[in-house]
N, C-alpha and C positions, 0 to 999 in steps of 0.2 A: 554797850553794857546791858546787863538783864534788868528788868523790867524792875524787878524788885529793889535795885541798886539803885536807878536814876530816881525812883520814889524816896528811898531812905534819904540820899544826899540831898534831894530838893527838900525834903522836912528838915534835915539838919542843917542847911545854908539858909531855909526862911523861903524858899523860890517858890510861885506857886507856879504847877506846870500848865499847860493846854490839856484841856479836860479830854482829847484824845487818850493821852495816858492810864486812863481809869480803864481803858478797854484792853481787850486782849491784843490785835492786831490795830498798830496805829495806823498804817496807811491803807486805802482799801484801794481796789481796781477804778481807774481813771482812764477814759478813751482820749485824753488830753493830754499829753506829756509836759507841755507848759505847764497847767496849773499842776500835775502831778508833781513837777519838780518845785514848784514853787511851794506847794504843802510839805515836801519833803524837807526844805532848807529850815523851812520855820521851826517843824518839831527837832530837825538834829540840833539847832542852833539851841534850842529849848534845854536838849538835854545835855549840850555840852558844857553848859552854863552849871551844871550843877558840879562839875567836875572844878573846884576850886583849891585845892591843897594837894600838898604831895602824897598824904596819905590817899586821896580821893584818885588820883593819877596811878599809885602805883594798885591799889584796890582792882581799878578798871581793868589794867593789862592782865592782873595776877588771873582774874575771876574769865575774862577773855581768853587766855591760854588753857587753863584749865576744863571748860565746858568745851574746848574745842579736843581737848585731849580726851574727854568723856565720849566723843563721837569715833574717836580713832585716830585722830590727826596726830600726825608725829612731828612735824614741824611747821611752824606759823610764821609768817611775815606781816607782821602789824603795822601798819601805816598810822604816822604822827605829823601834824603840822606845829610845831615846837612854838610858833608864835600864838598859836591860840591860847596858850598856857603858860607861856612866858610872864605877861604881867602877875600873874599869882604864886611866882617862885624864884623870881627876880633875876628871869632874860633870859632869851635862847637857849644857852649853854644847858645852866641848871633845867631849863627842862627837858632837854635831849638827856642828860644825863640820869637825871631820873627814870626815864624809862630804859634806858639800857642796863641803868643797875638793876632795876627790877625783872626784865627781861632775861638777864642774867641769873639771879636768884632763881627765878623759876624754873631755868631750864637745867641747874644745876639738882632740881628738889625733886624733877618729874620727869616725865617721860618724854614729855613736849619739849621741844627745842622753839626756842624765840630769836627771829632776827627782826630786824625795826627798817624800815621804808620809810625816809625823810620825804613830806610831801610839800612843794610849794602850792599854792594857790592861785587860780586863773585870775580871782577877783583882784589879786594884787599886783602891784609894781613889777616888771620881769626882775628889777635891781635886788627887790626884795628875795625873789628866787635864786638870782646867783649868792648871796648873802647863807641861804638854807644850804645851797651846795657846798661850798666853803665848809659851814659847819660840819656836814655828812660825810666830807671826806676828811676831817680831823679824824672821824669814829668810824671810817670806812674798815671792814673784815669781813669774812667769809664764816664765821663765827657764830654761833647763839649769843644774845649781848652785846652784838657789833650792829652797826648800820650797812646793811646789806642791798639796799638799794635808793633810788629816789625817785619821784613821781610829781605827777601834775595833776591836779585834782581840781573839785568845784564845777561850776556850770561850764560844760565845755562849747556854750555860746557866747561866753565871754571871753577878754581877752585876744590876741593876735598870737596864734601858735610858733611863729618863727622867732618873736621876740624874745621867748626863753629860751632858744638854741643855745646861748653863750652857757646858761646855768648847767647844761646838760652837757654841755663841753667839760665842762668843771666835774661834774660826778663820773661823765666815762673815763675820763685820766683818773681819776683814784679806784678805778675799778668797780665801780658800784654798777647793779643791774638798773637798766634804763627802765620804768614802768608807768609812764604817763596813761591817764583816762582821755576817751575818744570815742565815738564812734557808737553815742548811743541816743543822744537825745539829739545829735545832728547825724548827717547821714554819711556817705562813705567817702565825701571829699574829707570828711575830718580826718577821715584814716590815713587819706593820702597827704594832708598835711602833718600827721606826728611822721609819718615815715620820711618823706622827705627832708624835715628839718631837726626831728628830736632823734632819729636812729636807734628806735628802740629793741630792747629783748621781748617785753612784752607789751600789750596793751589792755588797759581798764576796760573792760568790753568789748569795744571794736566788732560788736556783734552786727552793726548795720554794713558791715564790708561786703556782706553777703548780695547785698543789691547793688554791686558792680563785679561782675566775673573777673576783671582786669584786677582789681584789686585783691579780689579773694588769690588770687595767684599768684600776687605781690608777699602778701601775707605767709602763703604757703610756701613759695619756694625761698624766703628769706630765715624761715624758721621760727617765726615770731610766734608766742602763746598768746591766746586771746584769754584773758581772764573775763568769761562769760557768768555773769550774774542772773540767772533767770528770774528768780523773785522778785529781783531789782526792776529788770524791765517790763514785769506784769503790774508791780506797785506803782510804778510812773507813770502806766498808759503807753511806753513803748510799743508793745504786744498786749492783743485783747486778753490771750490765756495763754498758760505753759505749753500747750500744743503748738503756737506759734512761735514760740522760740528757736530759730533755724540753728541750734546745737548738733542735730543730726544731719543735717545739709552741708555744715562746716567740717564734719568731724568726717563724713566719706568723700571727700574731696582733698583729704590730705591735710585740714589747716589745724595745730595744735591748739586745744582747749583745756583749760584749768577752771573748772566749776569752783564759783565762790559765792558766798553768801550775802556779800556788800555789808548790809546792816541788819542783823538778825534783831534788832531792837525795834525799829521802824518798820520792818518788812514780815516780821514775823517767822521767818522760815532761816532757818539753820541750813549747815553744809549739805548733811544725811539728807535733809528734805530735796536738796537741789538734786542729788543723785536719784533721788526714789523719785521724785516728780518728772525728770528726765527720762529716765527706765520706764514707766509708766505710761509715760503721753506719747512719745516715740519709739517703743518696742524695743530698747536697746537690749543686746543681747548681753551676758556676765561678760564677754570679751569685748566689748564695747565701754563697757563700764569701767572695765579693767584700765581699758587703753586710755580714758579719759583721766582716770588715777596717776595714770603715769606720766601722760602729761604734764600733769600739776606738778607732779616732783620732780621732771626732767627741766619743766621749767624755773623750778625755783631755783633762789642761793643758797641751796642747801651744800655742805661741804660732800665729796664725791662719798665719803664712807655711808655718810647719813644717806644720800640718794641709792646707793647698793642696797643698804638697809629694808629702804622702804619699798624700793623695787622687789626685792624677796618676796616681800608680805605680800606687796599686790599679787605678783605669780603664785603666791599660795591660795589667795583668795579667789584668784580666777580659776582656776585647777580644781578645786572645791566645788566651784558653783557651776561650772561646766561640766564636773560629774553627774549632779543632780539634775543639772537640767537637760542631761541627756538620757539619765534614767526616769524621768518625767516623760518624754517625748516617746521612749519606748513602751511606756505606759497606755499612752495614748494609742 
């Protein structure tokens, strides 16, 4: 959510927000990932509690899409756990249908296209994950306004990854992109569990696979895209600063990386910020930044025609900036 939106919804519903929401950036650097996650979850829950009605849900999705579009994004895969909103709108199915309907509406009215990822929570019983997987499968598709993926979110130190395999089998059989979270709060062993039991197309975070070269090789050789969110990694205390997030290390050994902002409301950085900070702190060239963008597009669930269109635009950007860079070097 936008900061202004969470404040307006809190006032509308008579909710008292934690004091941090009165400041610019809610999350601040913490050198302890456990404390960082606890603070994040408390603030995340406070913000989510402000979304109480169908109108609230539609507003949050629409604004998220428009804010991404304003930064140049052409395809957004937005993740939702319908169980969070089901009590307010009459159940899991109505909650998901509201999101899908608004995603379709936004996609028909604006340049950005919106697909939906349904995510189960590690904090809940794996049987609930199966229920969500069956619901996601019912609305599966590859176009905007449809369910394009199935994920597993929340504290990766909770739950037992193999127990969620049946839910992911349901989603896979429906043709959904498999996108569980892991490899951020826990080390490379978390990535191994996901690879072995959930068989992902992408991994949310996965950045700590860098700690084990054998796992890095597995991720690379299987063509799995890592959704790396540097602002989140720093905000949660996983890494002490942007320069320590191993994007360049992973990229240069052939791992596919899609940069993401994770949660702009709480971490105070949006998608373009991730590219700018990685470029600055790791001295990435225009070609390397373009490669990150291509990985994002190619690892997405977007229809082939949309992938081609976005890839063409990235190539144009790369050509323009490479030419500009060559002129700078010639001047030096």
